[in-house]
C-alpha positions as CSV (number, residue, x, y, z in Angstrom):
1,M,-5.1,-15.2,22.9
2,G,-6.7,-18.6,23.3
3,Q,-3.8,-20.0,25.4
4,R,-3.9,-17.0,27.8
5,I,-7.7,-17.6,28.3
6,L,-7.1,-21.3,29.0
7,A,-4.4,-20.4,31.6
8,V,-6.8,-18.0,33.3
9,L,-9.5,-20.7,33.4
10,E,-7.2,-23.3,34.9
11,K,-6.1,-20.9,37.7
12,L,-9.8,-20.2,38.4
13,R,-10.5,-23.9,38.7
14,Q,-7.6,-24.5,41.1
15,W,-8.8,-21.5,43.3
16,L,-12.4,-22.8,43.4
17,A,-11.4,-26.4,44.3
18,P,-10.9,-26.0,48.1
19,L,-14.1,-24.0,48.4
20,T,-16.1,-26.7,46.6
21,N,-14.7,-29.5,48.8
22,R,-15.4,-27.4,51.9
23,L,-19.0,-26.8,50.9
24,L,-19.7,-30.4,49.8
25,G,-17.7,-32.2,52.5
26,T,-16.1,-35.6,52.3
27,T,-17.8,-39.0,51.9
28,A,-18.1,-41.3,54.9
29,T,-16.1,-44.5,54.8
30,D,-16.9,-48.1,56.2
31,T,-14.1,-47.6,58.9
32,Q,-15.8,-44.5,60.3
33,A,-19.1,-46.5,60.4
34,N,-17.5,-49.3,62.5
35,Q,-15.9,-46.8,64.9
36,A,-19.3,-45.2,65.5
37,G,-20.6,-48.4,67.1
38,F,-24.0,-50.0,66.8
39,R,-26.5,-48.0,64.9
40,S,-30.0,-48.7,64.1
41,F,-31.3,-49.7,60.7
42,E,-33.0,-46.4,60.2
43,Q,-29.8,-44.5,61.0
44,E,-27.9,-46.6,58.5
45,A,-30.5,-46.0,55.9
46,D,-30.3,-42.3,56.5
47,E,-26.6,-42.4,56.1
48,V,-26.8,-44.3,52.9
49,M,-29.3,-41.8,51.5
50,S,-27.2,-38.9,52.7
51,R,-24.1,-40.4,51.1
52,N,-25.9,-40.9,47.8
53,E,-27.2,-37.4,47.8
54,T,-23.7,-36.0,48.5
55,Q,-22.3,-38.1,45.6
56,R,-25.1,-36.9,43.3
57,A,-24.5,-33.3,44.3
58,Q,-20.8,-33.7,43.6
59,K,-21.5,-35.0,40.1
60,I,-23.9,-32.2,39.4
61,V,-21.4,-29.6,40.5
62,R,-18.6,-31.2,38.5
63,A,-20.8,-31.5,35.4
64,S,-21.9,-27.8,35.8
65,A,-18.2,-26.8,36.2
66,L,-17.3,-28.8,33.1
67,I,-20.1,-27.1,31.2
68,V,-19.0,-23.7,32.3
69,V,-15.5,-24.5,31.3
70,L,-16.6,-25.8,27.9
71,L,-18.8,-22.7,27.4
72,L,-15.9,-20.4,28.2
73,V,-13.6,-22.3,25.8
74,W,-16.2,-22.1,23.1
75,A,-16.7,-18.4,23.8
76,A,-12.9,-17.9,23.5
77,L,-12.6,-19.8,20.2
78,A,-15.9,-18.9,18.5
79,H,-15.8,-15.7,16.5
80,V,-18.7,-13.6,15.2
81,D,-18.8,-10.7,12.7
82,E,-18.3,-7.2,14.0
83,V,-20.4,-4.8,11.9
84,T,-21.1,-1.1,11.7
85,R,-24.7,-0.4,10.9
86,G,-26.2,2.6,9.2
87,E,-29.4,3.7,7.4
88,G,-29.0,4.1,3.6
89,K,-31.0,5.0,0.5
90,V,-30.7,3.8,-3.1
91,I,-29.4,6.5,-5.4
92,P,-28.9,6.3,-9.2
93,S,-25.4,5.2,-10.1
94,R,-25.5,7.9,-12.8
95,Q,-27.3,11.2,-12.7
96,L,-30.8,11.6,-14.2
97,Q,-30.5,11.7,-18.0
98,V,-32.3,14.6,-19.5
99,L,-32.7,14.4,-23.3
100,Q,-33.2,17.6,-25.4
101,S,-33.9,18.4,-29.0
102,F,-31.0,20.3,-30.5
103,D,-32.8,21.7,-33.5
104,G,-36.4,21.3,-32.6
105,G,-39.2,20.4,-35.0
106,V,-42.4,18.5,-35.2
107,V,-42.9,15.2,-33.4
108,S,-43.7,12.6,-35.9
109,E,-43.7,9.4,-33.8
110,I,-43.6,8.5,-30.1
111,L,-42.3,5.0,-29.4
112,V,-42.2,4.8,-25.5
113,K,-44.3,5.7,-22.5
114,E,-43.6,6.8,-19.0
115,G,-42.4,4.0,-16.7
116,Q,-41.1,1.9,-19.6
117,V,-37.6,0.3,-19.3
118,V,-35.5,1.2,-22.3
119,E,-32.1,-0.1,-23.5
120,A,-29.1,2.0,-24.4
121,G,-29.5,3.2,-28.0
122,Q,-33.2,2.4,-28.2
123,L,-35.3,4.8,-30.3
124,L,-37.6,6.9,-28.1
125,L,-39.3,9.3,-30.5
126,K,-38.8,10.8,-33.9
127,I,-38.9,14.4,-35.0
128,D,-39.9,15.1,-38.6
129,E,-36.7,15.0,-40.7
130,T,-38.1,16.0,-44.1
131,R,-36.3,19.3,-44.3
132,A,-33.1,17.9,-42.9
133,T,-33.2,14.9,-45.3
134,S,-33.8,17.1,-48.3
135,G,-30.8,19.2,-47.3
136,V,-28.7,16.1,-47.0
137,R,-29.7,14.9,-50.4
138,E,-29.0,18.3,-52.0
139,S,-25.7,18.5,-50.2
140,A,-24.8,14.9,-51.4
141,A,-25.6,15.9,-55.0
142,Q,-23.4,19.0,-54.8
143,G,-20.7,16.9,-53.2
144,F,-20.7,14.4,-56.0
145,A,-20.6,17.1,-58.7
146,L,-17.7,18.7,-56.9
147,R,-15.9,15.4,-56.6
148,A,-16.4,14.6,-60.3
149,R,-15.1,18.1,-61.2
150,Q,-12.2,17.5,-58.8
151,A,-11.3,14.3,-60.6
152,R,-11.5,16.0,-64.0
153,L,-9.3,18.9,-63.0
154,S,-6.8,16.6,-61.2
155,A,-6.5,14.5,-64.4
156,L,-6.0,17.6,-66.5
157,A,-3.4,19.2,-64.1
158,D,-1.3,16.0,-63.9
159,G,-1.8,14.9,-67.6
160,L,-3.4,11.6,-66.5
161,P,-6.6,9.8,-67.7
162,F,-9.9,10.8,-66.2
163,K,-10.7,8.6,-63.2
164,P,-14.3,9.2,-62.1
165,P,-15.4,8.9,-58.5
166,V,-17.6,6.0,-57.3
167,M,-21.1,6.5,-58.5
168,G,-24.2,5.6,-56.7
169,T,-27.7,4.7,-57.9
170,D,-28.8,8.3,-58.6
171,P,-29.3,8.9,-62.4
172,E,-28.3,12.5,-61.8
173,E,-24.8,11.3,-60.9
174,A,-24.5,9.5,-64.3
175,R,-25.4,12.7,-66.1
176,I,-22.9,14.6,-64.1
177,L,-20.1,12.1,-64.9
178,Q,-21.0,12.3,-68.6
179,G,-20.8,16.1,-68.6
180,E,-17.4,16.0,-66.8
181,L,-16.0,13.4,-69.1
182,A,-17.1,15.4,-72.2
183,L,-15.5,18.5,-70.7
184,Y,-12.4,16.6,-70.0
185,E,-12.2,15.4,-73.6
186,A,-12.9,18.9,-74.9
187,K,-10.1,20.4,-72.7
188,R,-7.7,17.7,-73.8
189,S,-8.6,18.4,-77.5
190,E,-8.1,22.1,-77.0
191,L,-4.7,21.5,-75.5
192,S,-3.8,19.1,-78.3
193,T,-4.8,21.7,-80.9
194,L,-2.7,24.5,-79.3
195,L,0.2,22.2,-79.0
196,S,-0.2,21.0,-82.6
197,I,-0.2,24.6,-83.9
198,N,2.9,25.5,-81.9
199,G,4.5,22.3,-83.1
200,Q,3.8,23.2,-86.7
201,Q,5.4,26.6,-86.1
202,L,8.4,24.9,-84.5
203,Q,8.7,22.5,-87.4
204,Q,8.5,25.4,-89.9
205,R,11.3,27.2,-88.1
206,Q,13.4,24.0,-88.1
207,Q,12.9,23.7,-91.9
208,E,14.0,27.3,-92.3
209,L,17.1,26.6,-90.2
210,A,18.0,23.6,-92.4
211,E,17.6,25.8,-95.5
212,M,19.8,28.5,-94.0
213,R,22.5,26.1,-93.0
214,S,22.4,24.6,-96.5
215,R,22.7,28.1,-98.1
216,K,25.5,29.0,-95.8
217,T,27.3,25.8,-96.7
218,S,26.9,26.5,-100.4
219,A,28.1,30.1,-100.0
220,E,31.2,29.0,-98.0
221,R,32.0,26.5,-100.7
222,S,31.7,29.1,-103.4
223,L,33.9,31.4,-101.4
224,E,36.5,28.8,-101.0
225,L,36.5,27.9,-104.8
226,G,36.6,31.6,-105.7
227,Q,39.6,32.2,-103.5
228,Q,41.4,29.2,-105.0
229,E,40.6,30.3,-108.6
230,L,41.9,33.9,-107.8
231,A,45.1,32.5,-106.3
232,K,45.8,30.5,-109.5
233,T,44.7,33.3,-111.9
234,K,46.7,36.2,-110.5
235,P,50.1,34.9,-111.7
236,L,48.8,34.7,-115.2
237,L,48.1,38.4,-115.2
238,A,51.8,39.2,-115.5
239,T,52.2,37.0,-118.5
240,G,49.2,38.5,-120.2
241,A,47.3,35.2,-120.3
242,V,44.4,36.8,-118.4
243,S,43.1,40.3,-118.4
244,E,42.7,42.5,-115.3
245,V,38.9,42.3,-116.0
246,D,39.0,38.6,-115.2
247,I,40.7,39.3,-111.9
248,L,38.1,41.9,-111.0
249,R,35.3,39.4,-111.9
250,L,36.8,36.8,-109.6
251,D,37.1,39.4,-106.8
252,R,33.4,40.2,-107.3
253,D,32.4,36.6,-107.1
254,I,34.4,36.1,-103.9
255,S,32.8,39.2,-102.3
256,R,29.3,37.9,-103.3
257,S,30.0,34.5,-101.8
258,R,31.3,36.0,-98.6
259,G,28.2,38.2,-98.3
260,E,25.9,35.3,-98.9
261,S,27.7,33.3,-96.2
262,E,27.5,36.1,-93.7
263,Q,23.8,36.7,-94.5
264,A,23.1,33.0,-94.1
265,S,24.8,33.1,-90.7
266,A,22.7,36.0,-89.6
267,Q,19.5,34.3,-90.8
268,I,20.5,31.1,-89.0
269,A,20.8,33.0,-85.7
270,R,17.4,34.6,-86.2
271,V,15.8,31.2,-87.1
272,Q,17.4,29.6,-84.0
273,A,16.0,32.3,-81.8
274,S,12.6,31.7,-83.4
275,I,12.9,28.0,-82.7
276,G,13.7,28.7,-79.1
277,E,10.7,30.9,-78.8
278,A,8.5,28.3,-80.5
279,Q,9.7,25.7,-78.0
280,R,9.1,28.0,-75.1
281,K,5.6,28.8,-76.4
282,I,4.8,25.1,-76.5
283,Q,6.0,24.7,-72.9
284,E,4.2,27.8,-71.8
285,T,1.0,26.6,-73.4
286,E,1.1,23.3,-71.5
287,I,2.1,25.0,-68.3
288,S,-0.6,27.6,-68.6
289,F,-3.1,24.9,-69.3
290,R,-2.2,22.9,-66.2
291,N,-1.9,25.9,-64.0
292,E,-5.4,27.0,-64.9
293,A,-6.6,23.5,-64.1
294,R,-4.7,23.6,-60.7
295,K,-6.2,26.9,-59.9
296,E,-9.8,25.7,-60.6
297,L,-8.9,22.5,-58.7
298,S,-7.9,24.5,-55.6
299,E,-11.2,26.4,-55.7
300,V,-13.1,23.1,-56.1
301,V,-11.3,21.6,-53.1
302,G,-12.1,24.6,-51.0
303,K,-15.8,24.4,-51.9
304,L,-15.7,20.6,-51.3
305,N,-14.2,21.0,-47.8
306,A,-16.8,23.6,-46.9
307,L,-19.6,21.4,-48.3
308,N,-18.3,18.4,-46.3
309,E,-18.4,20.4,-43.1
310,G,-21.9,21.5,-43.9
311,Q,-22.9,18.0,-44.8
312,V,-21.6,16.7,-41.4
313,A,-23.9,19.2,-39.7
314,L,-26.8,18.2,-41.9
315,T,-26.2,14.5,-41.3
316,D,-26.0,15.2,-37.5
317,K,-29.2,17.1,-37.8
318,V,-30.9,14.1,-39.4
319,N,-29.4,11.7,-36.7
320,K,-30.6,14.0,-33.9
321,S,-34.1,13.9,-35.3
322,Q,-34.2,10.4,-33.9
323,V,-34.1,10.7,-30.1
324,K,-32.4,7.6,-28.6
325,S,-31.7,6.6,-25.0
326,P,-28.0,7.0,-24.0
327,V,-28.3,4.5,-21.2
328,R,-30.3,1.6,-20.0
329,G,-33.0,3.0,-17.8
330,R,-36.6,3.8,-17.0
331,V,-38.6,6.6,-18.7
332,Q,-39.5,8.9,-15.8
333,R,-41.1,11.8,-17.7
334,L,-42.1,12.1,-21.3
335,L,-42.4,15.9,-21.9
336,A,-43.2,15.6,-25.6
337,N,-46.3,13.5,-25.6
338,T,-48.3,14.7,-28.6
339,V,-47.7,13.5,-32.2
340,G,-47.6,16.6,-34.4
341,G,-46.6,18.8,-31.5
342,V,-43.8,21.3,-31.9
343,V,-40.6,20.8,-29.9
344,Q,-38.6,23.9,-29.3
345,A,-34.8,23.7,-29.8
346,G,-32.9,23.1,-26.6
347,K,-36.0,22.1,-24.6
348,D,-36.2,19.0,-22.5
349,I,-38.3,16.2,-24.0
350,V,-37.5,13.0,-22.1
351,E,-36.1,12.2,-18.6
352,I,-34.6,8.8,-18.0
353,V,-33.5,7.2,-14.7
354,P,-30.4,5.0,-15.3
355,L,-30.8,1.3,-14.4
356,D,-27.5,-0.6,-14.0
357,D,-26.5,-4.1,-13.1
358,Q,-25.4,-2.8,-9.7
359,L,-27.0,-0.5,-7.1
360,V,-25.4,2.4,-5.3
361,L,-26.5,3.3,-1.8
362,E,-25.6,6.2,0.4
363,A,-25.6,5.2,4.1
364,R,-25.4,7.5,7.1
365,M,-22.7,6.3,9.6
366,A,-22.1,7.8,13.0
367,P,-18.8,9.6,13.5
368,K,-17.9,7.3,16.4
369,D,-18.0,4.3,14.0
370,I,-16.3,5.8,10.9
371,A,-12.8,5.1,12.1
372,F,-13.2,1.4,11.4
373,I,-14.7,1.7,7.9
374,R,-12.4,1.5,4.9
375,P,-13.0,1.3,1.1
376,D,-13.4,-2.2,-0.4
377,Q,-14.8,-3.6,2.9
378,S,-17.6,-6.1,2.5
379,A,-21.1,-5.1,3.5
380,T,-24.7,-6.5,3.5
381,V,-27.6,-4.4,2.4
382,K,-31.0,-5.2,3.9
383,F,-33.9,-3.5,2.2
384,T,-36.8,-2.4,4.4
385,A,-39.3,-3.1,1.5
386,Y,-38.3,-6.8,1.5
387,D,-38.3,-8.9,4.7
388,F,-34.6,-9.9,5.3
389,S,-35.7,-13.3,6.9
390,I,-37.5,-14.2,3.7
391,Y,-35.5,-12.5,0.9
392,G,-32.2,-12.0,2.5
393,G,-29.9,-9.1,1.5
394,L,-27.5,-8.1,-1.2
395,D,-23.7,-8.3,-0.9
396,A,-21.9,-5.0,-1.4
397,K,-18.6,-3.3,-1.2
398,V,-17.7,0.0,0.4
399,E,-16.8,2.4,-2.5
400,N,-16.3,5.8,-1.0
401,I,-16.4,7.7,2.3
402,S,-17.2,11.4,2.6
403,P,-14.1,13.4,3.6
404,D,-16.1,15.3,6.3
405,T,-19.3,15.0,8.3
406,V,-22.6,16.2,6.9
407,V,-25.2,17.9,9.1
408,D,-28.9,17.4,8.5
409,E,-31.7,19.9,9.2
410,R,-32.0,18.5,12.8
411,G,-28.3,19.2,13.5
412,N,-27.3,15.5,13.5
413,A,-23.8,14.9,12.1
414,Y,-23.0,11.8,10.1
415,Y,-20.6,10.5,7.4
416,L,-21.9,9.5,4.0
417,V,-20.6,6.1,3.0
418,R,-21.3,4.9,-0.5
419,V,-21.6,1.2,-1.2
420,R,-22.1,-0.7,-4.4
421,T,-24.0,-4.0,-4.6
422,T,-23.0,-7.0,-6.7
423,R,-26.6,-7.3,-8.1
424,S,-29.3,-4.8,-9.0
425,N,-32.3,-6.8,-7.6
426,F,-33.5,-10.0,-6.0
427,S,-35.3,-11.1,-9.1
428,E,-37.2,-9.5,-12.0
429,K,-40.4,-9.6,-9.9
430,L,-38.7,-7.9,-7.0
431,P,-37.2,-4.7,-8.4
432,I,-35.2,-2.2,-6.5
433,I,-35.6,1.4,-7.6
434,P,-33.9,4.6,-6.5
435,G,-35.3,6.0,-3.3
436,M,-35.7,2.7,-1.5
437,T,-34.3,2.7,2.1
438,A,-32.1,0.0,3.5
439,E,-30.0,-1.1,6.4
440,V,-26.3,-1.2,5.6
441,D,-24.1,-3.5,7.7
442,V,-20.4,-2.9,7.0
443,L,-18.2,-5.8,8.1
444,T,-15.4,-4.1,10.1
445,G,-13.8,-7.2,11.7
446,R,-14.4,-10.4,13.7
447,K,-14.3,-10.9,17.5
448,S,-14.7,-13.8,19.9
449,V,-17.8,-14.3,21.9
450,L,-15.8,-14.0,25.1
451,T,-14.5,-10.6,24.0
452,Y,-18.1,-9.4,23.7
453,L,-18.9,-10.9,27.2
454,L,-15.9,-9.3,28.8
455,K,-16.3,-5.9,27.1
456,P,-18.7,-4.4,29.9
457,V,-16.3,-5.7,32.6
458,L,-13.3,-4.2,30.9
459,K,-15.1,-0.9,30.5
460,V,-16.0,-0.8,34.2
461,K,-12.4,-1.7,35.0
462,A,-11.1,1.1,32.8
463,Y,-13.3,3.8,34.3
464,A,-13.9,2.6,37.9
465,L,-12.4,4.5,40.8
466,S,-11.1,7.3,38.5
467,E,-13.8,10.0,38.9
468,R,-13.0,13.2,40.7
């Protein structure tokens, strides 16, 4: 671009050179003076003065031409910012924060006033929390009692030692733990007694089994000896060494021993069945005991879960009795302004205008300029409340452009361009608040000074001699 402009300027100089020489003429020489003949002193003086004036005029014209050329070169090389200007207004970067009371109650303390700047999380006012706090304490006591009962039942169900929950400073908790520990010991003692009784019954059956087995062994031995004696005695009956009565007596003894053995076997079966029943009874006693503990444990866990949900609600109610600011901002309206006044549930109590480290402005841009504006372009914000020549402006970035034009009540169409500044104020003593108006200059590019100077000429060239 610069080389093309220099070439145009050189052609312009060459075209103007003959015209300049024609207007200024040439300088007279000494040879021409000699050919003119004798001249008077006055004529010579006039010629010298004329020659000096011509030389001076030539120098002036040449200096002026050089200055013009230098100015044109500077205009071709020097660049200035090209901006699109619009009128804007400061808006809150976040919407107005309206705080409400969820449960309502009596205002116990007001800690801020209208116009005051508050930080995020700062306490604004308190609502009487006596009832909510009482409910929380009662719920906490019930929760500890249920947890202690849960620990006892869990230990009984699993056959483990009692491991109490962590105790606080409330003396009532110590009393609850003592009661649960005593109940645990009582239940364990009850189980031990039942198991001991069943164990004694099992032991008695086992002794009976041992006696029956011993009796059977004795009967079987007597039967074996009787059969041997009978086998040896029968041959003697033929010789007359023994009588038939002796043989009958031996048969009777054998029959008695066989009956005793069979009776002992039957009794052994019955005693073994009794032992099995006693063992099952011991198992059933322990299983029944633990199942009962598990059943109670399930009920306790259900109650504890329900209580925990209710406790969360109560704790939330206590927390919401302290109204805190969700953002850093300025208190615009304080609707609950009387200590002891009643606040209805769901009613507005405080309005806060957010204050951020950055400002957001909405600028109105003409539709003819919107084509050159893009997000992330740099901008300068000049506030009408503060003289730009004294305080300067704030640097900003284009954040958003409305997708379509907006028409105001006068029928003027414009685009809304949102810009965000890098700072929120000039200083603490020069605050900037929502609603302030400003002039927003969006940097859309850079152009040379010569381009600006030639713009009217190019416009005329583009539209000249083209009308109907």
